[in-house]
Every structure is written in structure tokens, then in C-alpha cells.
C-alpha positions as CSV (number, residue, x, y, z in Angstrom):
1,X,0.0,0.0,0.0
2,X,1.3,3.5,-0.8
3,X,2.1,5.9,2.0
4,X,-0.9,8.1,2.8
5,X,-0.6,11.7,1.9
6,X,-2.0,13.9,4.7
7,X,-4.2,16.7,3.6
8,X,-4.4,19.9,5.6
9,X,-7.8,21.2,6.5
10,X,-8.8,24.2,4.4
11,X,-11.8,26.5,4.4
12,X,-13.9,26.1,1.4
13,X,-13.2,28.4,-1.6
14,X,-10.7,30.5,0.3
15,X,-8.1,31.9,-2.1
16,X,-4.4,32.5,-2.6
17,X,-2.7,34.1,-5.6
18,X,0.9,34.0,-6.8
19,X,2.0,36.5,-9.5
20,X,5.4,36.1,-11.1
21,X,6.8,39.4,-12.3
22,X,9.9,40.4,-14.4
23,X,12.5,43.0,-13.4
24,X,13.6,45.0,-16.5
25,X,16.1,47.7,-17.1
26,X,14.4,51.1,-17.5
27,X,16.9,52.3,-20.1
28,X,17.3,49.2,-22.3
29,X,14.2,47.1,-21.5
30,X,16.4,44.0,-21.0
31,X,15.8,41.6,-18.1
32,X,17.8,42.7,-15.1
33,X,19.5,40.2,-12.8
34,X,18.8,42.1,-9.6
35,X,16.1,40.1,-7.6
36,X,18.5,39.5,-4.7
37,X,19.0,43.3,-4.3
38,X,15.3,44.0,-4.7
39,X,14.4,41.3,-2.1
40,X,17.0,42.5,0.3
41,X,15.7,46.1,0.1
42,X,12.1,44.9,0.6
43,X,12.9,42.6,3.5
44,X,15.1,45.2,5.2
45,X,12.0,47.3,5.6
46,X,9.3,44.6,5.9
47,X,11.1,41.5,7.2
48,X,8.7,38.5,7.1
49,X,5.6,40.4,6.2
50,X,6.3,41.5,2.6
51,X,4.5,38.8,0.5
52,X,7.5,39.1,-1.9
53,X,9.7,36.1,-2.6
54,X,12.4,35.0,-5.0
55,X,12.1,32.5,-7.9
56,X,14.2,30.4,-10.2
57,X,15.7,33.4,-12.0
58,X,17.4,36.5,-10.7
59,X,15.2,38.6,-13.1
60,X,12.1,37.5,-11.2
61,X,10.1,38.3,-8.1
62,X,6.9,36.6,-7.0
63,X,4.1,38.3,-5.2
64,X,2.3,35.9,-2.9
65,X,-0.9,36.6,-1.0
66,X,-2.0,35.2,2.3
67,X,-5.1,33.1,2.7
68,X,-7.9,35.3,1.5
69,X,-11.7,35.0,1.8
70,X,-12.3,37.1,-1.2
71,X,-10.7,38.2,-4.5
72,X,-10.8,41.8,-3.3
73,X,-8.8,40.8,-0.2
74,X,-6.2,39.1,-2.5
75,X,-6.1,42.3,-4.6
76,X,-5.2,44.3,-1.5
77,X,-2.4,41.9,-0.6
78,X,-1.0,42.1,-4.2
79,X,-1.3,45.9,-4.3
80,X,0.8,46.2,-1.1
81,X,3.4,43.8,-2.3
82,X,3.7,45.4,-5.7
83,X,4.2,48.8,-4.1
84,X,7.1,47.4,-2.0
85,X,8.8,46.0,-5.1
86,X,8.4,49.3,-7.0
87,X,9.8,51.3,-4.1
88,X,12.8,48.9,-3.9
89,X,13.4,48.7,-7.6
90,X,13.0,52.4,-8.6
91,X,16.4,53.6,-7.2
92,X,18.0,50.9,-9.3
93,X,16.3,52.2,-12.5
94,X,14.4,48.9,-12.7
95,X,10.8,48.6,-13.8
96,X,8.4,45.7,-13.3
97,X,6.3,43.9,-16.0
98,X,3.9,41.0,-16.1
99,X,4.1,38.7,-19.2
100,X,4.6,35.0,-19.8
101,X,8.0,35.6,-21.5
102,X,10.2,38.6,-22.1
103,X,9.8,40.1,-25.6
104,X,13.5,39.8,-26.5
105,X,15.9,38.9,-23.6
106,X,17.8,35.6,-24.2
107,X,17.6,32.7,-21.8
108,X,21.3,32.0,-21.8
109,X,22.0,35.5,-20.4
110,X,19.9,35.0,-17.3
111,X,21.3,34.2,-13.9
112,X,19.8,31.4,-11.7
113,X,19.0,31.9,-8.1
114,X,21.4,30.1,-5.8
115,X,19.2,27.6,-4.0
116,X,19.4,23.8,-3.7
117,X,16.0,23.1,-5.1
118,X,16.8,25.1,-8.3
119,X,20.2,23.4,-8.6
120,X,18.5,20.0,-8.5
121,X,16.0,21.0,-11.1
122,X,18.7,22.2,-13.5
123,X,20.9,19.2,-12.9
124,X,18.1,16.9,-13.9
125,X,16.6,18.8,-16.8
126,X,19.7,20.5,-18.2
127,X,19.0,22.3,-21.5
128,X,15.2,22.5,-21.1
129,X,15.5,23.5,-17.5
130,X,17.9,26.3,-18.3
131,X,15.5,27.7,-20.8
132,X,12.7,28.2,-18.3
133,X,12.7,32.0,-18.5
134,X,8.9,32.0,-18.2
135,X,6.4,33.5,-15.8
136,X,2.9,32.6,-14.7
137,X,0.0,33.3,-12.4
138,X,-1.0,30.5,-9.9
139,X,-4.3,30.5,-8.1
140,X,-5.0,28.3,-5.0
141,X,-8.6,27.6,-4.0
142,X,-9.4,25.9,-0.7
143,X,-11.2,22.5,-0.8
144,X,-12.9,21.4,2.5
145,X,-13.1,17.7,1.5
146,X,-10.1,15.7,0.2
147,X,-12.4,13.5,-1.9
148,X,-13.6,16.5,-3.9
149,X,-10.1,17.4,-5.1
150,X,-9.7,15.0,-8.0
151,X,-13.2,15.4,-9.4
152,X,-12.9,19.2,-9.3
153,X,-9.5,19.0,-11.0
154,X,-11.2,17.0,-13.8
155,X,-13.9,19.6,-14.1
156,X,-11.3,22.4,-14.2
157,X,-9.4,20.7,-17.0
158,X,-12.5,21.2,-19.2
159,X,-11.9,25.0,-18.8
160,X,-8.0,24.9,-18.9
161,X,-8.0,26.1,-22.6
162,X,-10.3,29.1,-21.7
163,X,-8.1,30.1,-18.8
164,X,-4.9,29.9,-20.9
165,X,-6.4,31.9,-23.8
166,X,-7.6,34.7,-21.5
167,X,-4.1,34.9,-19.9
168,X,-2.0,34.4,-23.0
169,X,0.9,36.9,-22.9
170,X,3.9,35.2,-24.4
171,X,3.9,35.6,-28.2
172,X,7.7,36.2,-28.3
173,X,10.7,34.0,-27.6
174,X,14.3,35.3,-27.9
175,X,13.1,38.3,-29.8
176,X,11.1,36.3,-32.4
177,X,7.4,36.4,-32.9
178,X,6.5,32.7,-32.5
179,X,2.9,32.9,-33.9
180,X,1.8,31.4,-30.6
181,X,-0.3,33.2,-28.1
182,X,1.3,31.4,-25.2
183,X,4.8,30.1,-26.0
184,X,5.4,29.8,-22.2
185,X,2.8,27.0,-21.7
186,X,4.4,24.8,-24.4
187,X,7.9,25.5,-23.1
188,X,7.0,24.6,-19.5
189,X,5.4,21.3,-20.3
190,X,8.9,20.0,-21.5
191,X,9.8,19.5,-17.9
192,X,9.3,15.8,-16.9
193,X,6.6,16.5,-14.3
194,X,5.0,19.6,-15.8
195,X,2.1,19.9,-18.2
196,X,-1.4,18.5,-17.9
197,X,-2.1,16.2,-15.0
198,X,-3.2,12.6,-15.1
199,X,-6.7,11.6,-14.2
200,X,-7.3,9.5,-11.1
201,X,-10.6,7.9,-10.1
202,X,-9.7,7.8,-6.4
203,X,-7.3,9.5,-4.0
204,X,-5.6,6.2,-3.3
205,X,-4.6,6.0,-7.0
206,X,-3.1,9.5,-6.8
207,X,-1.1,8.4,-3.7
208,X,0.1,5.3,-5.5
209,X,1.3,7.6,-8.4
210,X,3.2,9.8,-6.0
211,X,4.7,6.7,-4.3
212,X,6.0,5.5,-7.7
213,X,7.5,8.9,-8.5
214,X,9.3,9.0,-5.2
215,X,10.5,5.3,-5.5
216,X,11.9,5.8,-9.0
217,X,13.6,9.0,-8.0
218,X,11.6,11.1,-10.5
219,X,10.8,13.5,-7.6
220,X,12.3,14.0,-4.1
221,X,9.2,15.8,-2.8
222,X,5.6,16.3,-3.8
223,X,6.0,19.9,-4.8
224,X,8.2,18.8,-7.7
225,X,5.1,17.6,-9.5
226,X,4.4,20.8,-11.4
227,X,1.2,20.1,-13.3
228,X,-1.0,22.8,-14.9
229,X,-3.6,22.0,-12.3
230,X,-2.6,20.1,-9.2
231,X,-3.7,19.2,-5.7
232,X,-1.6,20.8,-2.9
233,X,-2.3,18.5,0.1
234,X,0.0,20.7,2.4
235,X,-2.3,23.6,1.9
236,X,-5.6,21.8,1.3
237,X,-6.0,23.5,-2.0
238,X,-6.2,23.0,-5.7
239,X,-3.6,25.1,-7.5
240,X,-4.4,26.3,-11.1
241,X,-1.0,27.0,-12.8
242,X,-2.0,26.9,-16.5
243,X,-2.1,30.7,-16.9
244,X,0.6,33.0,-18.3
245,X,1.6,36.0,-16.1
246,X,-0.7,38.9,-16.8
247,X,0.3,42.5,-17.2
248,X,-2.2,44.2,-14.9
249,X,-3.6,43.5,-11.4
250,X,-7.1,43.9,-12.7
251,X,-6.6,41.0,-15.2
252,X,-5.0,38.8,-12.5
253,X,-8.0,39.4,-10.2
254,X,-10.4,38.7,-13.1
255,X,-8.7,35.4,-13.7
256,X,-8.7,34.6,-10.0
257,X,-12.4,35.3,-9.7
258,X,-13.2,33.0,-12.7
259,X,-11.2,30.2,-11.1
260,X,-12.7,30.7,-7.6
261,X,-16.2,30.7,-9.1
262,X,-15.5,27.5,-11.2
263,X,-14.2,25.7,-8.1
264,X,-17.2,26.8,-5.9
265,X,-19.6,25.9,-8.7
266,X,-18.1,22.4,-9.1
267,X,-18.1,21.9,-5.3
268,X,-21.8,22.8,-5.1
269,X,-22.6,20.5,-7.9
270,X,-20.8,17.6,-6.1
271,X,-22.8,18.4,-2.9
272,X,-26.0,18.1,-5.0
273,X,-24.9,14.7,-6.2
274,X,-24.2,15.8,-9.8
275,X,-21.5,14.4,-12.0
276,X,-19.0,17.0,-13.1
277,X,-18.2,17.7,-16.7
278,X,-15.2,15.8,-18.1
279,X,-13.3,15.6,-21.4
280,X,-11.1,12.9,-22.7
281,X,-7.3,13.3,-22.2
282,X,-6.8,13.9,-25.9
283,X,-9.5,16.6,-26.0
284,X,-7.9,18.4,-23.0
285,X,-4.5,18.3,-24.6
286,X,-6.0,19.5,-27.9
287,X,-7.7,22.4,-26.2
288,X,-4.4,23.4,-24.5
289,X,-2.6,23.4,-27.8
290,X,-5.3,25.4,-29.5
291,X,-5.3,28.0,-26.8
292,X,-1.6,28.3,-26.8
293,X,-1.5,28.6,-30.6
294,X,-4.5,30.7,-31.3
295,X,-5.4,32.4,-28.0
296,X,-8.6,34.3,-28.3
297,X,-9.3,32.9,-31.7
298,X,-9.1,29.3,-30.5
299,X,-12.1,27.0,-31.2
300,X,-12.2,24.7,-28.2
301,X,-13.7,21.3,-27.8
302,X,-16.6,21.7,-25.2
303,X,-18.1,18.3,-25.1
304,X,-17.2,14.6,-25.3
305,X,-19.2,14.5,-28.5
306,X,-16.5,16.8,-30.0
307,X,-18.8,19.9,-30.0
308,X,-16.8,23.0,-30.5
309,X,-17.1,26.7,-29.7
310,X,-15.1,29.8,-30.2
311,X,-13.4,30.6,-26.9
312,X,-14.7,34.1,-26.6
313,X,-18.3,33.0,-27.0
314,X,-17.7,30.1,-24.5
315,X,-16.2,32.5,-21.9
316,X,-19.1,35.0,-22.2
317,X,-21.6,32.2,-21.6
318,X,-19.4,30.9,-18.7
319,X,-19.2,34.3,-17.0
320,X,-23.0,34.7,-17.3
321,X,-23.7,31.3,-15.9
322,X,-21.3,31.9,-12.9
323,X,-22.6,35.3,-12.1
324,X,-24.8,34.1,-9.2
325,X,-21.8,32.2,-7.8
326,X,-19.7,35.4,-7.9
327,X,-22.4,37.2,-6.0
328,X,-22.2,34.6,-3.2
329,X,-18.4,34.8,-3.2
330,X,-18.3,38.6,-3.3
331,X,-16.3,38.8,-6.6
332,X,-19.0,39.9,-9.0
333,X,-17.0,43.0,-10.0
334,X,-13.8,41.0,-10.7
335,X,-15.6,38.3,-12.6
336,X,-17.2,41.0,-14.8
337,X,-13.7,42.2,-15.7
338,X,-13.3,39.0,-17.7
339,X,-15.5,40.8,-20.2
340,X,-12.9,43.6,-20.3
341,X,-10.3,41.2,-21.4
342,X,-12.6,40.0,-24.2
343,X,-13.1,43.6,-25.3
344,X,-9.5,44.9,-25.0
345,X,-7.9,41.7,-26.2
346,X,-5.5,39.4,-24.3
347,X,-2.0,40.6,-23.6
348,X,-0.4,38.7,-26.5
349,X,-2.8,40.6,-28.9
350,X,-1.8,44.0,-27.4
351,X,1.9,43.2,-27.5
352,X,1.6,42.2,-31.2
353,X,-0.3,45.4,-31.9
354,X,2.5,47.6,-30.3
355,X,5.1,45.7,-32.3
356,X,3.2,46.2,-35.6
357,X,3.6,50.0,-35.5
358,X,6.1,51.4,-38.0
359,X,9.6,51.4,-36.5
360,X,8.5,49.7,-33.3
361,X,11.1,47.5,-31.4
362,X,10.9,45.0,-28.6
363,X,11.8,47.8,-26.2
364,X,8.5,49.5,-27.2
365,X,6.7,46.3,-26.2
366,X,8.4,46.3,-22.8
367,X,7.5,50.0,-22.3
368,X,3.9,49.2,-23.1
369,X,3.9,46.4,-20.5
370,X,5.4,48.8,-18.0
371,X,2.7,51.4,-18.7
372,X,0.0,48.7,-18.4
373,X,1.1,47.6,-14.9
374,X,1.5,51.2,-13.8
375,X,-1.9,52.2,-15.0
376,X,-3.6,48.9,-14.2
377,X,-5.3,48.9,-17.6
378,X,-4.5,48.0,-21.2
379,X,-2.1,50.5,-22.8
380,X,-4.1,52.9,-25.1
381,X,-1.0,53.1,-27.3
């Protein structure tokens, strides 16, 4: 029998958000290797209470909320942390941007953070691991019953393509327009335990999988399973990791509201004895690829009968259906902002529009991302 995986008790539909942000040189737009200095400045003033942590790369900081009851509360946490980062970075002539990849900085020029867990990752994954100059948004939602986790994950996988399309912000790689809306998502799945999760019919089957991974030395600890959507037993949450980093706080909170509402809706349906929607593994994988490739123009598979729908139409209907759930959770305003993403376009579309202007360069794209984060709205340029 596999070793049991203890699950921490968590309050239903509580929320935690993690937002990976890039540090860029104000004068050149290049990624800056200064996370250690930024973190030191932040922690000198706010030791242990900042909500700002380091990541794999020295060009990255991550904003992490506490356990929040509402999306609005998560927004207050992120606003405070972002202000601390800006205050620390400004004297260094460093700006902050949110996007799934940098428009032109090269991966081989980036510096890794000196930490054992990152050294282990690179030692195992080598060339692919060293290329992981990518950035995402992770949303945790509390699950009060362990036995709900796997069915809800299966339900969330039916919407993974929609979440990826809304957040897609990585059309560039090494300065080249890839023709993909989210190049980040396809890069990240090259790691051996990343990408789409497997489906398990019972918690014991998930425990057996984890036991096999530990026994074979594929992982040394559970957190090294880096699926797009995964259970996090230590927190009692489901973590949705499929999204690219987004340029504005407003967009991050809209995505968080959509995820929180989906989880709560699925949880309520389980309470009512309903079977949750599921797609076949190949349909889920196809939807992820279509969303990564075509973004807001993706036509997604929405039923096991291979019914298809344009992602923007599907998301509009989804937001309308979830509106009563959002009212109960207190995130109606943030959920409504999903409609603003549909109207303004996802970040990859806005970045490409900036680059299409006569004489525009990658630095212009970076400046636009800086303006968007500063103004908390799509750049009118």
C-alpha cells in the first residue's frame, strides 16, 4: 500500500494568488539580474511580512498573498506587495512587468538563483530547465473535503483552454514572434513532471502515483510535480497554474475570480450529487494546444461529443452562468472584468499590436507592458 498523503484542512473556496513578475532595465528594456538586491531592500523594511519572494531566476520576483476570503482581499495583498517591489526597484532604475515571456531577452544570459531546489531542477533537466525564462499566475482555492479534489480538477481541465487563452501573454521567444499566443505554456510542459495532470478515479490512486514517482527518483518531494492544475495537500487547495503571467492586477484578479467561481460551482454540484463535466485526455490536450497557438481565436472542444465553440463565445456564456456564484463569493465585479479582457484583447494581442507600429522595437513592447502595470489597464498606445 502507498504511504498516505496527509491533507491539511482548508476552508472552502478560500483563495491564494501568486503572481510572477519580471524585473527589467528602465533604459534598455532588458531583463535585469537584480532580484536579490530588490528582495534585500524589501525585506530590510518589511522582514517576514512583505509577501514578496524569489524565484528560479534573478530577473524574477513573485508576489504571494496570504489566505484570503475574497478576491478583493487578495487584490489588497498584491497591491501592497507590488508597491514594495516598486519602491525597492525604482532607485536601481528597474521597472516591473507581467508577461509569460520577455519580448527579447535571451535565456542563456539570465542568472539562476542560488538555491538547492533550483540546482536540483537544472541538474536533472539541463538544456530544457535552463530555458525556463517563463512567468505565470498561480491561483489556489481551498477545498474542504479531500475527496472533492480530484473530481474538481477533472472539471477544471475542461476549462483549462479558456483560462490559458484569457491569460496568454507570451507571443515572443528570444526576440522572435512565435505565432503562438502562449509560448510559455508549451515550453513549461517540456519538464518531466509539468504539463497536464493525469486523471485518477480515487485519492488512493493518486497516492500510488506519488509513491511510484518517489520510489523511482523522479521526484524528491511532492512539490516537484508541477502540473498545470494540481492538488496541494499541504495547503488543502487545488492550484491552477496553467495561466501566463498577466500585465495588470485587474486582469490577474479577473482570472482569480473566474477560477474561484468555477471551483465553488463544481463543489456545489458535487454536494448536489451531480457528475461534473469531463473531457477525454486527448480533448484536454488539444484544447491546451489550440489555446496556446490561437489564443482568443481558438475554437475549443466543449463536449465529449466533440462539440466546438469559439473561446470568446464560450467564456461569455461561462461568465454569465457563474454570475450568481460570484455574487455569493463577493467577486461579481472582478468576474465581470473577464469581459474587459474579451473587449480589450488578451496581452499577446496587445503586445503584437504595439510591435506592428512602424519602426517599433521589442523595447516598445516592454515600455507598453510597464505602462499597463503602472496604470492597471490596457495601454491605449
